[in-house]
C-alpha positions as CSV (number, residue, x, y, z in Angstrom):
1,A,33.1,66.9,-30.7
2,T,31.7,64.2,-28.9
3,V,31.3,60.7,-30.4
4,P,29.1,58.1,-29.1
5,L,30.0,54.4,-28.6
6,K,28.4,52.0,-28.8
7,I,29.1,48.8,-26.2
8,A,28.6,45.8,-27.3
9,P,27.4,43.1,-24.8
10,P,29.8,40.8,-23.6
11,P,29.5,37.3,-25.5
12,A,27.8,34.4,-24.0
13,A,29.5,31.7,-22.1
14,S,26.3,29.3,-21.4
15,V,23.0,28.5,-21.3
16,Q,21.2,26.9,-18.4
17,F,17.9,24.3,-17.7
18,V,16.2,26.2,-15.1
19,S,13.4,24.9,-14.6
20,A,9.8,22.8,-15.9
21,D,6.5,23.0,-15.0
22,P,4.6,20.9,-13.9
23,L,7.3,20.4,-11.4
24,G,7.1,16.4,-11.3
25,K,7.9,16.8,-14.8
26,S,4.8,14.5,-16.3
27,I,2.5,15.9,-19.0
28,V,-0.4,13.4,-19.7
29,I,-0.9,12.3,-23.8
30,R,-3.4,15.0,-26.0
31,G,-7.1,14.6,-25.1
32,Q,-6.6,13.5,-21.3
33,G,-6.3,16.4,-19.5
34,G,-8.5,17.2,-17.1
35,I,-8.5,18.5,-12.9
36,N,-4.4,18.3,-11.7
37,R,-3.3,17.3,-15.5
38,T,-2.2,19.6,-18.3
39,E,-0.8,18.1,-21.8
40,T,1.6,21.3,-21.9
41,A,5.5,21.3,-20.6
42,T,6.4,24.7,-20.0
43,L,10.3,24.9,-19.8
44,K,12.5,27.9,-18.7
45,F,16.3,28.2,-20.0
46,R,18.6,31.2,-18.8
47,V,21.7,32.8,-20.2
48,F,25.2,33.5,-19.0
49,D,27.9,35.8,-20.4
50,I,31.2,35.1,-19.8
51,F,31.5,37.4,-16.3
52,G,28.7,34.7,-14.8
53,S,25.9,37.6,-15.4
54,P,22.8,37.2,-17.1
55,L,22.7,37.8,-20.3
56,P,19.5,39.6,-21.6
57,R,18.3,40.4,-25.1
58,R,20.2,37.0,-26.6
59,D,18.3,34.7,-29.6
60,V,18.1,30.8,-28.3
61,T,16.9,28.3,-30.9
62,F,15.0,25.3,-29.3
63,R,14.3,21.5,-30.7
64,V,12.7,18.3,-29.1
65,S,14.5,14.9,-28.8
66,D,11.5,13.5,-30.9
67,P,9.8,15.7,-32.9
68,A,7.4,13.0,-34.3
69,L,5.8,12.7,-31.0
70,V,5.3,16.0,-29.5
71,T,4.7,19.4,-30.4
72,L,7.7,22.1,-29.9
73,N,5.7,25.4,-29.7
74,K,8.4,27.7,-30.0
75,S,11.6,26.7,-31.7
76,T,13.4,30.3,-30.9
77,D,12.9,33.3,-28.7
78,T,14.9,36.3,-27.0
79,T,16.3,36.2,-23.5
80,D,14.6,38.7,-21.4
81,E,16.3,41.1,-19.1
82,N,17.1,38.3,-16.6
83,G,18.5,36.0,-19.2
84,E,15.6,34.0,-19.2
85,V,13.3,32.3,-22.2
86,I,11.1,29.6,-22.4
87,T,9.3,27.2,-24.5
88,T,6.2,24.8,-24.3
89,V,6.1,21.4,-25.3
90,N,2.4,19.7,-26.0
91,S,1.6,16.2,-25.6
92,G,0.8,13.5,-28.9
93,S,-1.0,10.5,-28.7
94,V,1.0,8.2,-27.3
95,A,3.0,8.0,-24.4
96,T,6.9,8.8,-24.4
97,S,9.4,10.9,-23.1
98,F,11.8,13.9,-24.2
99,R,14.1,16.3,-23.7
100,V,14.2,19.8,-25.2
101,F,17.8,21.1,-26.0
102,A,18.3,25.0,-26.3
103,T,21.2,26.5,-28.6
104,L,23.5,29.9,-28.8
105,P,23.2,30.2,-32.4
106,N,26.7,31.8,-33.9
107,T,28.4,30.9,-31.1
108,A,30.9,28.0,-32.5
109,S,34.4,29.1,-32.8
110,A,38.2,27.9,-33.8
111,T,38.5,26.3,-30.2
112,R,34.3,25.7,-29.4
113,P,33.3,23.6,-33.1
114,D,29.9,23.6,-32.3
115,D,27.1,25.8,-30.4
116,I,26.7,26.3,-26.9
117,S,23.9,24.0,-26.0
118,T,22.2,22.6,-23.2
119,T,19.6,19.9,-22.7
120,S,16.9,19.7,-20.0
121,D,15.6,17.0,-17.8
122,S,13.5,14.3,-19.7
123,I,9.6,15.3,-19.3
124,V,7.2,11.9,-19.4
125,V,4.4,11.8,-21.3
126,T,1.7,9.3,-19.7
127,T,-2.3,8.6,-19.9
128,G,-2.3,9.9,-16.9
129,L,-5.5,7.7,-16.3
130,P,-6.1,4.4,-13.4
131,V,-6.5,1.4,-15.2
132,Q,-7.7,-2.2,-13.4
133,R,-4.9,-3.8,-13.7
134,A,-2.7,-0.7,-11.7
135,F,-5.4,-0.4,-9.3
136,S,-3.6,-2.2,-5.9
137,L,-5.7,-2.0,-2.4
138,T,-4.7,-3.3,1.0
139,A,-4.8,-2.9,4.6
140,E,-2.3,-2.8,7.5
141,N,-3.9,-5.6,9.3
142,Y,-6.3,-7.4,8.2
143,N,-7.9,-9.3,11.5
144,L,-8.8,-6.9,13.7
145,E,-10.8,-6.9,17.3
146,G,-13.7,-5.7,16.3
147,L,-16.8,-8.5,16.9
148,N,-16.9,-7.3,20.4
149,K,-14.7,-4.0,20.5
150,D,-15.6,-0.5,18.8
151,S,-12.3,1.4,17.3
152,S,-12.1,4.8,18.6
153,P,-12.0,8.2,16.7
154,T,-8.7,8.6,16.9
155,N,-7.3,5.2,16.9
156,P,-8.9,3.4,14.2
157,A,-8.7,-0.5,13.6
158,T,-6.8,-0.7,10.4
159,R,-5.5,2.1,7.7
160,V,-6.5,0.8,4.1
161,Q,-4.3,2.3,1.2
162,V,-5.0,2.2,-2.4
163,M,-2.0,2.5,-4.9
164,I,-2.4,3.8,-8.7
165,A,-0.9,3.8,-11.7
166,D,-1.6,4.4,-15.8
167,S,-1.3,1.9,-18.2
168,F,2.3,2.7,-18.5
169,G,2.9,2.2,-14.9
170,N,3.3,6.0,-14.0
171,P,1.3,7.0,-10.4
172,V,-1.6,9.1,-11.6
173,P,-2.1,12.8,-10.9
174,D,-2.5,14.1,-7.6
175,G,-6.2,14.6,-6.9
176,T,-7.4,11.3,-8.7
177,P,-10.6,10.8,-6.4
178,V,-10.8,7.2,-4.8
179,V,-14.6,6.0,-3.2
180,F,-14.9,3.8,-0.3
181,Q,-17.3,1.5,0.7
182,T,-17.9,-1.4,3.4
183,N,-20.6,-3.9,4.5
184,M,-19.3,-4.0,8.4
185,G,-17.7,-0.9,10.7
186,S,-17.1,2.1,9.2
187,I,-14.6,3.9,6.6
188,G,-12.9,7.2,5.9
189,S,-13.8,10.3,7.6
190,S,-16.4,12.6,8.4
191,D,-16.0,15.2,5.3
192,K,-15.7,12.1,3.3
193,G,-15.8,8.3,2.5
194,G,-13.1,8.4,0.3
195,C,-9.6,10.1,-0.1
196,S,-7.6,11.8,-3.5
197,T,-4.3,10.4,-4.4
198,V,-1.2,11.8,-3.7
199,N,2.0,10.5,-5.9
200,G,-0.3,8.0,-6.8
201,G,-1.7,6.3,-3.6
202,C,-3.7,7.6,-0.4
203,S,-5.0,5.9,2.3
204,V,-8.2,6.1,5.1
205,D,-8.8,5.0,8.6
206,F,-11.1,1.7,8.7
207,R,-13.3,1.5,12.3
208,T,-15.1,-1.5,14.0
209,Q,-18.1,-0.8,15.0
210,D,-21.2,-1.5,14.0
211,P,-22.8,-3.1,11.9
212,R,-21.0,-6.3,12.6
213,S,-23.3,-8.6,10.5
214,H,-23.5,-8.3,6.7
215,E,-26.8,-8.9,4.2
216,K,-25.9,-10.4,0.8
217,N,-24.1,-7.8,-1.4
218,Q,-25.4,-4.7,0.7
219,P,-24.3,-2.1,0.2
220,A,-24.3,-2.5,-3.4
221,T,-21.1,-1.1,-5.1
222,P,-18.9,-1.8,-8.0
223,C,-17.1,-5.2,-7.2
224,N,-20.5,-6.8,-6.4
225,T,-22.6,-5.3,-8.8
226,G,-22.8,-4.8,-12.7
227,S,-21.6,-6.5,-15.7
228,S,-17.6,-6.6,-15.5
229,P,-16.7,-10.2,-15.1
230,L,-14.6,-8.7,-12.3
231,V,-17.2,-8.6,-10.2
232,S,-18.2,-11.0,-7.6
233,D,-20.4,-11.4,-4.5
234,D,-19.3,-10.2,-0.7
235,S,-18.1,-13.0,0.9
236,A,-20.7,-14.1,3.3
237,R,-18.8,-15.5,5.8
238,D,-19.8,-14.3,9.7
239,G,-17.2,-12.1,11.4
240,L,-15.3,-11.2,7.4
241,A,-16.1,-7.7,6.2
242,T,-15.9,-6.6,2.3
243,V,-14.1,-3.2,1.5
244,C,-14.2,-2.1,-1.8
245,A,-12.3,0.9,-3.4
246,S,-13.2,2.8,-6.8
247,S,-12.4,5.1,-8.9
248,S,-12.8,5.6,-12.6
249,D,-11.0,6.5,-16.1
250,G,-13.3,8.9,-17.3
251,T,-15.5,5.8,-18.8
252,N,-15.0,2.8,-16.9
253,T,-15.3,2.4,-13.6
254,I,-12.3,0.4,-11.6
255,F,-12.2,-1.3,-8.1
256,S,-10.9,-3.8,-6.2
257,K,-12.1,-5.3,-3.0
258,I,-10.4,-6.7,0.6
259,G,-11.7,-8.5,3.5
260,L,-11.0,-7.6,7.1
261,F,-12.1,-10.1,10.1
262,F,-13.7,-8.9,12.8
263,G,-11.9,-10.9,15.5
264,G,-13.5,-11.9,18.5
265,S,-11.7,-11.0,21.7
266,S,-11.7,-14.6,23.0
267,A,-10.1,-18.2,21.6
268,S,-13.8,-19.6,21.9
269,K,-12.7,-22.6,19.4
270,V,-8.9,-24.3,19.9
271,Y,-7.7,-27.1,17.7
272,M,-5.0,-29.5,18.8
273,D,-3.6,-31.1,16.2
274,G,-6.9,-31.2,14.1
275,N,-9.0,-32.2,16.7
276,P,-11.3,-29.4,18.8
277,L,-10.1,-29.3,22.6
278,G,-13.0,-29.4,25.2
279,S,-14.1,-26.8,27.8
280,G,-12.0,-28.6,30.9
281,V,-8.2,-29.5,31.4
282,T,-6.3,-31.1,28.0
283,D,-4.4,-34.2,29.5
284,L,-1.6,-34.5,26.9
285,G,-0.8,-38.3,27.5
286,T,2.7,-39.5,28.7
287,V,6.1,-38.7,27.8
288,R,9.4,-39.7,29.0
289,A,11.0,-37.4,31.4
290,A,14.3,-36.7,29.0
291,D,11.8,-36.1,26.2
292,S,9.6,-33.3,25.5
293,K,6.2,-32.8,24.7
294,V,5.6,-30.9,21.1
295,F,2.1,-30.1,20.3
296,V,0.0,-27.4,17.9
297,L,-2.5,-25.2,18.4
298,Q,-5.1,-23.7,16.6
299,L,-6.8,-20.7,17.8
300,N,-10.0,-19.2,16.6
301,D,-12.7,-16.9,18.2
302,E,-16.7,-18.2,17.5
303,N,-16.6,-17.8,13.7
304,L,-13.4,-19.7,13.4
305,N,-11.7,-16.6,12.3
306,P,-8.8,-15.4,13.4
307,L,-8.0,-13.9,16.7
308,P,-6.9,-10.0,16.3
309,F,-3.3,-9.2,15.1
310,G,-0.6,-8.8,18.2
311,T,-2.1,-10.7,20.2
312,R,0.0,-12.8,23.2
313,I,0.4,-16.4,23.4
314,E,2.3,-17.4,26.8
315,V,2.8,-20.5,29.2
316,S,1.7,-19.7,32.5
317,N,1.2,-21.0,35.5
318,A,4.1,-24.0,35.0
319,V,4.4,-26.8,37.4
320,N,6.9,-29.6,37.3
321,A,7.3,-27.7,33.4
322,A,9.3,-25.7,30.7
323,S,8.5,-24.6,27.4
324,A,10.4,-23.3,25.0
325,A,9.7,-20.3,23.1
326,I,6.7,-20.6,21.2
327,V,6.2,-20.5,17.6
328,P,4.9,-18.0,17.2
329,A,4.4,-16.2,19.8
330,T,1.5,-13.7,18.5
331,V,-0.8,-13.4,16.6
332,P,0.3,-13.1,13.0
333,N,-1.2,-11.0,10.1
334,I,-3.6,-13.1,8.5
335,Y,-5.6,-13.1,5.0
336,P,-8.6,-14.6,4.3
337,H,-7.3,-18.0,2.8
338,T,-8.5,-21.2,1.3
339,A,-6.1,-24.5,1.2
340,A,-5.5,-23.5,-2.0
341,G,-3.4,-20.3,-0.7
342,D,-4.7,-16.4,0.8
343,D,-8.0,-14.8,-1.0
344,I,-7.3,-11.1,0.0
345,T,-11.1,-10.0,-1.3
346,G,-12.4,-12.3,1.0
347,T,-14.6,-14.3,-2.4
348,S,-14.2,-17.4,-2.1
349,I,-14.6,-17.8,1.6
350,T,-17.7,-18.9,2.8
351,R,-19.3,-20.4,6.3
352,D,-18.2,-23.3,5.2
353,T,-14.2,-22.7,4.3
354,P,-12.0,-24.3,7.2
355,A,-11.0,-22.4,10.2
356,Q,-8.9,-19.3,9.6
357,G,-7.0,-19.2,12.7
358,S,-3.2,-19.1,13.4
359,S,-1.4,-22.3,14.9
360,H,1.0,-22.1,16.9
361,T,4.1,-25.1,17.9
362,F,4.7,-25.6,21.8
363,S,7.4,-27.5,23.7
364,I,7.1,-28.7,26.9
365,S,9.9,-30.1,28.7
366,N,10.3,-31.7,32.0
367,P,13.0,-29.3,34.4
368,N,13.9,-32.3,36.3
369,A,14.5,-34.9,34.0
370,A,17.9,-35.3,35.6
371,S,16.6,-36.4,39.1
372,C,13.8,-38.0,37.7
373,T,12.6,-41.0,40.1
374,A,9.0,-41.6,39.6
375,P,6.6,-40.4,37.4
376,V,5.6,-36.7,37.9
377,T,2.5,-34.6,36.8
378,A,2.9,-31.8,35.1
379,T,0.7,-28.8,34.5
380,F,0.4,-25.1,32.9
381,N,-2.1,-23.2,31.1
382,V,-1.6,-21.1,27.4
383,T,-2.6,-17.9,28.2
384,V,-4.1,-16.1,24.9
385,T,-3.7,-12.0,25.6
386,T,-5.9,-10.1,22.8
387,P,-4.3,-5.9,22.6
388,G,-7.7,-5.6,24.3
389,N,-6.4,-6.9,26.9
390,V,-8.8,-10.0,27.1
391,V,-8.0,-13.4,28.4
392,T,-8.7,-16.5,27.8
393,T,-6.6,-19.3,29.6
394,I,-6.4,-23.0,28.3
395,P,-5.2,-25.4,31.2
396,F,-3.4,-28.6,30.3
397,K,-1.4,-31.7,32.2
398,L,1.0,-34.2,31.4
399,T,2.5,-36.8,32.8
400,F,6.6,-37.1,32.7
401,S,7.9,-41.2,32.9
402,C,10.6,-42.2,34.4
403,P,12.9,-44.8,31.8
């Protein structure tokens, strides 16, 4: 006679957390779902036997770390042929974080007083919606060579970037749309005038081109039109473009703006120690041969705006003169500013706002001071070269006297 034998499955050894969907381990609060946003997290676990193989048909129970804030949709299930089991959790009405605990019931023993269990990675519940206080707009460069020079389609003048978070400081979901507008030059790409966020941010090209002048608050943008207390007029200063970026939380428009200088390619208006230089040779007066002449030049274009970022400042054609290092030797990134400080939006910058150009310190000495027997006249040029290779030459002379 034959007797059938029922072979029991090997005992369970462990349960492991496998994955969570969405991959970013973030869901949005109830009622805030939308494109690329979900209110449900799916968590997968796998059970292994004592031989390290997946264990099918094994009961698994689930619980969440804070059941008052999220909803566990399935508290128990049985593993499939791959030893895998899933559960889902729905978000609640508040932002929080939670974990899911998976347990193999009836696995406690004399050597292991607790049932076999594991925990998932932390899942974050966020609003997922952009908020005004977490809408940040910046540019790589703010003083562009654009008053007389076009960018090229493949080499923009700068990149403009937006970073957006929700009310809890978490990046907004991928695909959040952002619209850009400008009253000078052009912004965006040929297929759209904006971008969609990836990991909470995105950027677009800005090109210098016509128009190079602007009319008051044209075009109308969320930054210059509407009842929000954050709305303000665009700057009316010549050569200062206003870029507005905006998005939506589904009910309200959120926005921010920055000012970008369309800098000229010539140092048209130069100030020395606060006084404008004339068109001829500037006489720096007389200093002792053993001393150095230190002076400061502020370099501006025709609109009293900065020269382009990266413009080189050098001393050339020096006769009877030696120059120490110029500080700084290139035009830095310059935000629109007033005496009170930087105003990245450009809102407070008017036609009457003082010159915006960069200041550079020079120190000129006599290379033959030790052998000086009579006064000697030194001559030299300050040469200003923009990234577009436009050169402005500013001539100087200086007399060194002997003791």
